[in-house]
N, C-alpha and C positions, 0 to 999 in steps of 0.2 A: 642428234648430236648429244654428246655426253655433257653432263653438268660438271662445273668445277666443284671442289669439296665444299666451299662456302655456300654455293647455291643449293647443293644437295642437302646440306644441313638445314638451310633456311626452309626449303620445301618440306622436309620431314617435320620440322618444328611446327610449321604452319598447318600441316595436315593433322598432326596430333592435337594441336590446340583446338581444332574444329571437330574432333571426334570425342571430345570429353576428356582429353589428356591421356598420357600413357597408362594411368591406372585403370582406364575404362576399356583398354584393349586386351582381349583374350587371346588372339592369335594373329600372326603376321605371316602371310605368304604372298607369292606373286606368280603370274603367268607371263606370257610374252609381252603384254602391254598393260596389265592391271595390277595394282596393289590391292590385295584382298585382306580385309580386316574383319575379325570377329569382335564384337563389342558387347560389354556386359549390360549397358544401359542405352538402348537405341534412342531414347528421348534426348540424350545428351549430345547427339550428333547434330551439328549445324550444317545441313545440306546446302543451303544457299551460300554460306560462307565457303564451303569447299568448292562449289561450282565457280565462285568468283575468283579463285586463285588462278593466276595466268598459266601456271604449270599444269593445271588439271584440265584434261580434254573432255572429260565426261564423268558421270557418276551413276552407278547402278546399285540399287538395293537388291540383295539376294536373300530374301527372307527377312525376318524381323531383326536378327542380330548379326547379319553379315553385310558387308559393304565392299563394293569394288570401285576403286578410284583409278580411272583411266589416265595413265601418264605417258604411254608410248614406249616403244622398244628401247632398250639400252638404259634410258633414264629410270625406268621402273626398278631395275636391278639395284642401282645405286641408292635410290630413295628407300627401297625396302630394307636394305642393309642398315641405313641410318635410322629408320623407324624401329627396326628390331633392336638395335643397340640401345635406343632410348627407352623402349619398353622393358628391356632386360635390366636396366638400371633401377627400375622401380621395385620396392620391396614387395615380395609375393604374399598376397593375402589368400590363404587357403580357402576362404569362403567366397572369394571374389573372382580370382583368376586361376584357371586351370593351367596345366602344362600346355605348352604351345603345340597345337595340332593344326594341320592344314584345314583350310575352310572346306576343301573338298567339293569345289564346283566345276573344276575342269577348265581347258582353254576354250572358252566359248565366247562367241560374240552374240549377246542376247539381243538380237534385233527384234524389231516390232512388226506386227502385221500391217499390211497395207491399209486395212480398214481402220487403223487407229490414226492415220494421218489426216491432215487437213490441207486443202489447197489454198494458199494465200494468193490474193489478187496481185497482179504485176503492178507494183507501185514504187515510186521513189521513196527513199528512206525517210526523209523528214516529213513528207506529205502523207505517209501511210500510217494511219493510227494503229493498224494491226501490228506493225513492226515496232512502233513506239511503246505499245503496251506490253509486248512480250517478245523476247528474242527467240528466233527459231531454235537455238540450242536449248533454251529453257523448255520449250514444247517437247523437243526430243527427249530430254531427261524425264519429263513427266510421263510420256508415252512408254518409255522403257520400264519405269517403275510399275505402271499399270499392267504391262504384259508379264513382268516378273511375278506379280501376284496371281495372274490368271494361269500361268504355266507351272505353278507350284503343286503339281500332281505327283503322286507316288511314282508313276512310270517315268516322267521326265526328271524327277529327282534322282532316280536310279541311273538314268542315262548320264546325268551330270557327274555322278560319283564314279561311274565307269570311266568317263572321259578324264576325270581327275587322276586316274591311275597312269594315264599315258602322258599327260601334260608335262610332268617333271622330266620325261625322257626326251623332249623336243630338242633341248640344246645339244645333247649328244648325237641325236639323229642328224641335226644340221651340220655339226662339225665333222662327223664321220662321212656324211653325204658329200660334202665339199671335197674332202680328201680323196674319196673314191672317184669323184669326177676328175680331179687333178691327176690321179694315178692313171685313169683311163686315157687322158690326153697324152701323158708321157709314154704309155705303152704304144698307142697308135703312131706317135711320132718317132718311136725308137730312141727316145732320149733317156739318159740316166738309168741304164739297165741295172746298175748295181743298187739303186735306191728304190726302184719300183716294188720289189718284194717286201721291203720294210714298210713302205707306204700301204701296200695291200694288207699287211698284217694289222697295222694300226687302224686302218679304216674299217676292217671287217670284224675285228675282235668284239666290238660292242654288239653288233648284230648277231654274232654267234651265241652270245650270252644274254640277249635281250629278254628272254623268257624269265631269267632269274630276277631281273630288275622289275619286270611286270608283276611277278609273284610277290616281291618285297613290298611294292607300292600298293598292291591290292590288299594285302593283310593290314597294312598301315591305314589305308582308307576305310576299311570296313571293321576296324576295331580288334584285329588280331595282333599277334606278335610278328613284326615284319620279317625277322630272320627265319621264322618257321614257314611263312609264306614263300620266301625265297628258296628255302631248302626243298620244299615239295615241288615248286616250279622247276628246280634244277633237274628233276627227274626227266623232264621233257627233252632236255638237250644233252643228257649224259650219254656218251658213246655206247655204254654197256647195254642200253635198251635194245640194241640190234639183236641181242640174244634172246629177247622175249617175244613170244608169239601170243597174239590176242585175236580171238574170233577166226583162228586159222590163218592169220596174216602175220608175218614177221614185222615187228615195229621198226621204225627208222628213227635215229636221233633227230630231234627237232619236229617230229610229226605232231601236228596240231598247233605248233608255233605259239604265238602270243595268246591265241584264244584258249588253247589247252592250258597254258600257264595261268591265265586269268581264272579259268574254271577250277583248276587245282588249288589255287590260293584261296578262292572263295570257300571251297570245301574245307580246306585246312582251318580257316577261321571259324567255320561252324563247328567243326570237331573240337577245336581248342576251347571254344566257349562252353560246349557241352561238358567237356572234361572238368573245366574250372568249377562248374557248379556241383560236381559230384565226387571229385577226388578229394580225400582228406588233405588238409593243409600240409601235414608233414610229408606227404608223398607227392604233392603237386609238382615240385620241381623235377622229380624223376619221371613220373608217369605221364603227365600231360604232354610234354614235348614228344615223348616216345610214341604214345598212342596217336597223337596228331600226325606225325610224320609217317608212321606205319600205315594207318588206315587211309589217309589221303594219298600216300604214295602208291599203294596197291590199287586203289580205285582209279588213280590217274593212269597207271600202266594198263589196266585191264578194262578200261572203259573210256575215260576222258580223252586220252591221246587219239584213240581210233575215231571217236565221234568228232572231236575238234578238227582232226585231220581231214575228215570228209567235208566238214563245213568250210574249212579254209580252201580246200581244192575247188569247191563249188563257187566260192567268191572269186577266185582267180579265173575260172572258166567263164563265169558270168560277165566279168569285166571285159575279158577279151572278146566274147561274143557281142556284147553290147556295142563296143566301138567298131568292131569289124563289120557288123551287119547294119547297125542303125547309128553310125557315128555322128552324122550331122544332126539328126533328130535328137539323139541322146545328149549331145553337146548343147543344143538349143534349150532343152528342158532343164538340164542341170545348171547351166549358166544363168538361165532366166529365173529359176525358182530357188536358187540356193539361199538367198537372203530371206525370203518368206519361210523356207525350211528351218533356217536358224531361229527365226522369230517364234516358230512353233516348238522350239526346243528339241527338234528331232535330228539336228546336225550332229549331236553328240555321238550318235551311232556310227558316224562315218570315221571317227578317229581310229577305233580298232580295225576297221576295214582298210584304211590307208596303211596302217602298220603291218597288217597281214600281207597286203600286196607288196610292200617294200621288202618284207622278209622273204616272200616267194620269188618275186621277179626282179628285185633290185630297185624298183621304183613304183610309184602309184600313178596310174594313168588318169585317175579321177581328179586329182588336185589341180592340174592345169586347166581343166574344164571349169571347175568351180571358181578358180581365180579370176575368170573373166567377169564375174559379178562385180569385182572391184573396179575393173576397167570401165564398165558401164557407169559406175558412180562418179568416176573422174570426169568422163565426158559430160554427164548431166550437170556436174558442178561448174564446169567451164561454160556451159550454155546459160546457167543461171547467172554467172558472173557477167556475161555479155549482155543478157537481156535486162537485168536489173542494175543498169549502170549508175542509177541515181541512189541506190541503197548502199551507202558507204559502209555501214555496219556489217551487212551480209557479205559484201565483197571483201572486207577485211578478214572475216571468218574463213572465206574460201581461200584467200591467199595464204593464210597461216596453215590451213589444213591440207592444201593440195600437195605439198612435198611428201607428207606422210601417206596420202592416198596413193601417190605414184609408187611408193615403196610397199604398198599392200596393207597399210594400216588405215582402214576405211571408216573407223568409228567417228572421227571428227566430222567428216563430210556427211555421213549418213545421219547422225544425230543432230548435227548443227545446221544442215542445209536441206538435203533432199527429203528426209522423212517428215519433218515438220511442214514442208511445203506440199506434200501429198503427191501431186502429179509427177514432179521430177523424180520421185522415188520409183514410180511405176515405169517411167520412160528409161530410167537407169537400168532397171531389170531387163528392159528390151535390149539395151546395149550389151548387157551381160549375155543374153541369149544369142545375140548375133556373134559375139566373140567365141562363145562355146560351140556354136554351129561351125564356125571357121575351123577351129582345132579338130572337132569331130569329123569334119569332111576329109581332112588329110589323113585321119586315122583309118577311114574307110579305104583310102588309097594305099594304105600300108605304111604310112609315116606316123608311128605312134610317138606321143610326147608324154613323158612322165617326170615325176619329181622324186629325188632320192631321199627326201625328208619332208616332214610336214611342219607347218608354222608360217614360214615366209610366203609372201604372195607378191603380185605386181612385179616391178623390176627386181626386187630382192630375190625372186625365185630363179633368175637366170643362172646363177652359179650352181644350182641344184638340179638343173634339167638333164635329162637323159632320154634315150629312145633307141628303137631298134635300128635306126639309120645313123646313129651317132649324135653327139651333143650339138654339132653345128646345125644339122637339119632340125633337130628338136628346138633349138633357140630361134631359128628362122620361122618355124610354124607358130611357136608360142608368141613371138614378137608380132607376127601378122594377126594373131587373135587379139592381142592387146590393142593394136591400132584399129582393128574392126570394132572392138568394144568402145573405144574412145569415140570413134566417128559416129557410130549409130546412136550411142548414148547422147552425144552432143546434138545430133540432128533431130532425134525424136523429142528431146527436151525443148529444143529451140522452137520447134513447130507445134508440139502438142502439150508442152509442159506448163502452160500458163493460160489463165482465163483472159478474156479481153479486158484491157485496162479501162476503167471508167473515165469519163471525160474529166471529172473533178480531180482525178489523181494525176493529170498531166502537169508537168512542171510549169510554173507561171512564166509568161512571156515577159521579156524585159520591158519595164515601164508600166506593167499592169499588175495590180496587187493579186496575190494568190486567192483563189476562191476557197471558202471553208470546205473541208473534206470530212468524210465520215468513213468508218471501216466498211468495206464491201463484204457481202456475205460470202464466206469461203465455201468451196465445194467439198463436201465430205465424201471421201472414197469409202465405199462399203463393199 
């Protein structure tokens, strides 16, 4: 739900006060759910104060000077605008704050490895010393920070930067995807024939030129001139490339897609930086852009488009084969291991794959399978709510986080409930595996389910569903997968998600004083 202006301003002021004030902020960006801040003095950040804010769903340290404040979809856009406005009002100190640049971490959900969690004994809230000493949300935040430091490797950092290229494109992908789905319904029903061509043009224009936006963002992320990156990437979609022959094969406009655009813009950035260090200053404004576009454009035409086209075709073929041949098993593996994959930082590689599939086929068949991981988390959280009926604090956390979880925002449930408890996180993954197997089984039968955009999950993905049998069949299969994930996640957590409650942790009988309790030794999952 959107904040009113006064609440938004209050949240922005509270966040800034706890990150050292506007003068301590170097950059302000956001993704689907997180406000991303670059800070000059990390020691000035009051992390406990930030976590204590009711509007803050979680906190992630992304390196020494980068901070991610989880606010949720919709709200994050408004709060980011308010924070950016307050930061812009501060006088710029050339030695302290640079021009605003994206933090460059991409739309990632930095989940934690199962091995980092601890299983809390099943105890009532007031009688459980473990819950009194530390909230599950606090444990989840600490585990997130530990894994962030562990995953700060060059390879995973590169993946995050590549993902950051595509994250700003998600709103356009969502909007155009919904319009494409609406246009398809109108065409199938034979309604408004005079409007459908216009809707098709509006929905398809962005995808026709997405390579240009990828090139622009790539150069911006990797330190080049954004418009030069866009100019070189535009070569990929220019209709005139049909007259060019490379390796004995006539090129086609769009060949290589977003992967070719990404590679072209990366090359352009390298060429530009090389020129900047060697061209005299008086000639820089003329020679550097010219050489950058010429060299990178020719390499794109006579190498990158061909190579990226082969890779993109292989991705589409592999995805089709995977679901047609091993659909149920593939769904089980992808749905069950998606969150651990995210925790290892490897999920960033999926974003360009999703975008490539959407560009090729009109939808990505992988996202509905991966979305089942969120369904397992919802089922597990419901089981925790039922079993720990005396833990009022945890039940309050679940009640507040469950609506967001149903809409695909799983961070509050993961970091506030299942991950700190340990076993419920594992059983939630089992629910995701079951939901993925359900969707994958129908893919083996010929009923493919795909998403026309990336970003949303859970119930929020329904407007973006598409498939080879039409949107209604796709919605039915996807809905069945969600229900399967909820059910298996709930059952597995209810039966296997808790250790036996010690006798001393039982609630006192009426008329009998409660016996003193002590924390039980939790089971560490390794």
